[in-house]
N, C-alpha and C positions, 0 to 999 in steps of 0.2 A: 633227341627231343623227348624220348620216353623217360629219360632220367628226370628232366624238368617237370614232366607231368606228374611223376611219382612224388617228386619233392614238393610240388604245389599241393598234392593231396595230403602229404604228411603235415605240411604247414597248416592246412585248413583243419585237419584233425586235431593238431596241437592247439589251435585257437579255440576249437570247440571244447577241448578238455579244460583249457584255462578258464573259459567262460563258465562251464559247469562247476569247476572247482570254486570259483568266486561265489557262485550262487549258494553252494553248499556251505562255504565258510561264513556266509552272512545269513544263515537260516534263522538266527536269533537276533539279528540287528533290527531294532525298531524302525519302522518306516522304510525299510529297504525294498527296492523293486528289482525283481530278477531281470536278467538279460538273456537274450536269445541271439545266437550267432546265425547270421543269414549269409549264405554263400551264393556265388554266381559262377557259371562256367566261363572259361577263357577261350575265345574263338577269334581267329584272325583270318581274313579273306581279302582278296583283291579282285580287280576286274579281269586279271589274266590267269587266275587260278580256277581250278575245276571244283566248284562248290559241292558236286556230288561225291567227290572223293576226299574232301578236306576233313581233317581230324582236329578235334579241339585241343587246346593247349593246356588243359588242366582245370583247376578250381582256384578261386580267390575269395577272400572274405569281403563281402559287399558292405556289411554293417553289423555292429553289435547293438541290437535294438533293445531298449528298455521296455519292459512290460508293466504298464501302470494299472493293472486290474487291482481290485480291492483286496487288501489283506484282512485276515481275521482280527477281531478286537479282543484285547486282553484287559480286563477291568482291574483297577488298582484302588488303593486307599488315598491317593494323592489327588486333591481336587484340581491341581494345576496341570495334571496330565490330561492331554486332549487327543482325540482321534476324530478324523473327518470320515463320516459315513456317507460316501458319495464322492462327487467331484470337487476338486479344488486343492490348493496348496496353502500352507502357512507362509507368511512373509517375514523374513528376518533381515537384520542389518548388522554388520560387523562392528559398527561404532555409532555412538549417539550423534544425530544430526546428519549422517550420511544417507545418500539415496542409492548407494551401491547395495542392492538388495539381492538376496538369495531366496530360494523357494524350497520348501520341504514338506514331507508328510509325517515326519517324526515329531510327535507332540509331547516329548518328555521335557517339560519346562519346570523351572524353579525360580526363586527370587534371589537376586544377587545382593551384594552389600549396599548397593545404591537403591534398593527396593524396586528394581526393574525385573520383569520376567525375561529370562534368558534360557537358551538351550544348553546342552552339555558342553558346547564349544564356546559359550559366552556370547553368542549372537543374540541380539535384542529382538523379541517378538513385537511385531508392528500391529497397531490397532487404529480403527477410525475414532475420531473424537465424538463424544456424545454430550447431550444436554442433561439438565437435571432430571428429566423424565426417562433418560436412557435411550433417547432417539438419536440416531446417527446424524450429525450435522453435515457430513460429507462422506461419499464413498469413492473418492478419487484416491488413486495410489500415491499421488504427490502430497496428500494431506495426512498420510499415516504417520503415527508417532510411536516411539517405544512405549509399551504399556507399563505404567508405574503404579505400584500398590503402596500408598502411604500407610504407615502404621498408626497414624492418628486421624481422627475424624475432623480435624480442623478446629476452628474457633467455637467456643461454647455459645449457646443461644439462651438468652435470659427468658424466663417464663413471662408470658403476657396474658394468657388465658387459662383459666381453670374451669372445667365443666363438671357440674355436680348434678346427679339425678338421684333422688331419694324419695322415700315416703316418710312423712311425719305422722305419728300416731295421734289421732284426734282425741284419744282418751287420756292423754298425758295430764298430769297435775299442773294447774296454772301457777306460774311463778312471777315475781316482780323483776323485770329486766334491770331496774335501777340498782338492784342488789347483786348483780352478776359479778362473779369473781372466778376466773378460770382455774384457780387453785382449789376451789371448793365445788365439788361435784353436786352438792345440794342446791346450787344456785342456777343450774342449767339442766335442761331435759336430756339433750343428746349432743354428741360431738363426733367429728370425723376429721382425719388428717390426710394430707397429701404432700409429697416431696416436690419442692419447686427449686429453681436454680436462678442465681443472680448473674450479673454480667460477666463474672469471672469464672462461671461454671461451678461455683460452690453450692452445695445442696443445703436447703433449709426446710424446715417442717412448717407448713401452714395448716392451722387447725381452725375448723369452723364449729361454732357453738350455736345451738338452736334452743330458744326459750319460747315457751307458750305463755303469753301474758293473759291477764284477766280479759275476757271477751265482753263482759257486760251481759245484759239480759236480752239484747236484740238477737235476731236470727238471720241467717242468709249468708253471712260472711264471718270468717275468723282469721286471726293474724298469728304470725310467728315472727320473732326477732332473731336475726343472725348476727353474731359478733365474730370477729376474726383476730387471730394472733399468728405471728411469725416467730418461730423459735421462742414461743412463750411471751413475746412482747406484743402488746395490743397495737392494732393498726386501724385507722379510721376508714370509713366508707364515704364516698362522695354523694351517695344517695341516702344518707341517713334520714329516714322519714319519721313519720309519727303514725300511731295507730289509734283508732277512735274507740272509746268505751261509752257505754250507755248507763247513766246514773238516774235517769228519769223513769217513773213508773209507766209512762205511756210508750216506752220503747224507742224514743227518739235518740239518735246518736248526737249527744251534745258534749261528750268528754273528749279530750285530745291529749294523749300521752306521747312524749318523745321517746324514740328508741335510743336511749342513752344510759350509760352506767358510769359510775365513778371509776377513774383509772386506778387499778390496784396499786400502781406506783405512787399514788397520791398527787399526781400532777394532772389537772384538768379532768375532762370527761372523755368517755369512750363511746363513740357513736357506732351504731349497727344498722343493718338493712332490714326493712320490713317486708315480709312475704304475706300476701293476702290470698286466701282460698275461698272459693264459693261453696254453695251448699252440696255440690257433688264432688268436692275434694280437688278441684282443678285450680291451678295457680292463675291468678288474675293480676298479679303485681308486675311492676316494671322489671325489665331484664336487659342487660346484666347490671351488676353492681361493680363499682371500682373501688379498690383500696390502694393506699399509698404506703411505701416502705419507710416513711419518716416516722420515727419513734415518738410516742407521746410521753415516754418516761423521762427523756432528757430533750429539751427543746432543740430542734435542728439536728439531732443525732440520727445516724442512718441505722435502721434496724438490721440491715444485712452486713454491716461492717464498714469501716471508714474507706476501704479501697474500692468497694463495689459502687455501682451506679445508684446514687440515692434518689434519682428521679424515677426509678422503675415502678411501674404500676401494674396491677393485676385486674383483669376483668373477670369477675366471678359470674359465670354464666350458668343459670339454673336451667337444666334441660328437662322441662315438663315435670317439675316436682309435684307430688300429690300429698293429700291429707286424707287418709282412710283410717278406718277402725282396725288397723293392723300394726304390728310392732315397727319400730324405726328400722329402716333398711336402706342402705346405700347401694344402688344398682349401677352407678357410673361415677367414676372419679378419675379425671385425666387432666393433664396439663401439657403445654407445647414446648417447654424448655428442654435443653439437653446440656450435659456437661461434656468435657473433653473425653473422647472415647479412645480405647485401644483396640487394635485390630484383633478380631476373634475368628473371622472366617472369610474365605474368598470363594465365591461361587461363579460358575460359568454356565450360561444357558445354552440351549440348542442353537440359538441364533447368534451365539458368540458374545453376548453381553457379559462383561466382567463386572461383578458387583462385590463390594467389600462390606462386611458387617462388623460393627464396632460394639464395644461393651456398653455404650450409652444407649443402645437400642436402635441407632440409625443405620440405614442401609444406603450406600452411596454407589451409583453407577460410575464406573471409572473409564471404561473404553469398550469398544466392540472389536473382537478379533477380526483382522482383515484376511480375506481369502482372495486368491486369484486363480484364473484358469487360462488355458492356452488353446489355440486352434489346433496345434500339432504338438502334443505332449512328447512324442518321441523325438522331436527336434530340439528338446532341451539339452543344454550342455552340462554334463556331470562335473561337479567341482569337489566331490568327496564329502564325507560327513553326512551322507544321505541328503545332499542338497544339490540343487540345480540352478542354473542361470538361463535367462532368456537368450535366444539366438535368432538369427534371420529365419531359420527353418521352423522354429517354434511359433513365431509371431509374437506380437506384443502381449504383455500381461494384461488381462482384463479383470479389474477388481470388482468385488461385490460382497454382500453380506451372506453369512451362512444361513442355510434353510430358506433360501430364496432363489428363484430362477433355476439355473442348472447347477447351483452350488449345493453341496451336501450339508447336512446338519452336523453340529459339533457334539461329540460325546465327552462330557467331563468325567474325570477319574477313569479314563480308558486310554489305551495305546493301540495303535495299529501295528500288528506284527508284520514281519516279512511275508511277502506273498509267494515265497519259494515253497514249492511242493517237493519235499525231500524224496518221496518215492519216485516221482517223475525224474528228478535230477539223477538219481542213482541209475535208472534205466538209460538216461541219456549218456551217463558216464560209461556204461558198458558199450553202448552204441559207438561212442567216440573212440573207445579203446579198440573195438573191432575194426573201425575205419582206419585207425592208425596202423594196426597190424596188417591190414590188407594192402595199404599203400607201401608199407615196408616190404611186404612180400613182392609187390610189383618191382620195387627198386632192386630187390635181391635177384629176381628173375632176369632183369635187364643186365645186371652185373654178370650173371652166369652166361648169358648169351654173348656178351662182349668177351669174356674169357674164352669161350668156345671159338670165336672168330680169331682171336689172337693166337690160338694154338693150331690153326690150320697151317700146314706146311706145304 
């Protein structure tokens, strides 16, 4: 029996050595969790034996238990690298559309040829669907999908609104709007331009021209006329108004001039919008003005090109323009259209929200990285590649968002290193070696005793 006891001790020591060696071998494996060999004594007894004199039968390995404490974080320059600071596991699937999921703490992800986020083994990272504002529409594990990062921002959006905020100098020289010609800078006082986009995402330059007409001798109000051109071609306004002038000596407003100019292409007239300011320089005219992309140069022709939407209109929205005794200054110039964009950056927030930035300036929320936790992490079944699967002992996977509840937050551009402490493992290695040697010595002593008995004559 003593032989069997010694052999069980040697086997236990060997298991301890193997476990320690595996920990040391994976000291640089991202997301690796160290194991600990747990032993139990072997003891047999019956109702007819004397429990006071019974001897144990040796040792056995009861469990090689995973230790899921946090590993240190290593920061990288890859924004797709992720580390969980706190509780939780990433969810991966081996194939698109499958619900055969694995769980890991290794966050070294990249983009494959299909624009999906995958780990080093090609498993697809799962995420919760989100709406246009980045809010999760579901946090159920059954609704997770592989996270896809498209390299385009989707369809272009044609411009519909242009916002302008500026100051017009009250001291400018008065000009006659009827003589306006965009090619002659002496026929207008000021101008500013903004890039707009048509229905195909093609860019165009919209220029606003401002002219201060004769105001007459009356006081209290003054006018400016605004003309517009797209790519140098004149466009009409639907609020082409008139401004009043005073020709009487008594100061009454009895003159009425239209905000129109002769089309420089020689076809028809060119209407503009009238801006009216009060005695303190505040705008009191209607807002906004609308222009159409139909060209006046050739009847029925599209200013933006024959393939683009010829019915596109722009609302010119004046955002509190002023008329002060200071130089012309544009303080705001913006529009709401976008062209087709190319992927320039991918960002991942602490809450797991994956956003893509594109060259057209748009930022699109794509998905939210799904996390899961378990009632008993040590009950998870190891499947290799620093991944685990759920089991009866671990309990069902409970899904949730990062940085909420008991789930940790996600660190982008970081990786969780192995939680193996090399110094401790080397000490354990020495201890296991001594244990192995001691049990070998026990086996040697038993053999010597047996030899002594066999030599009795």
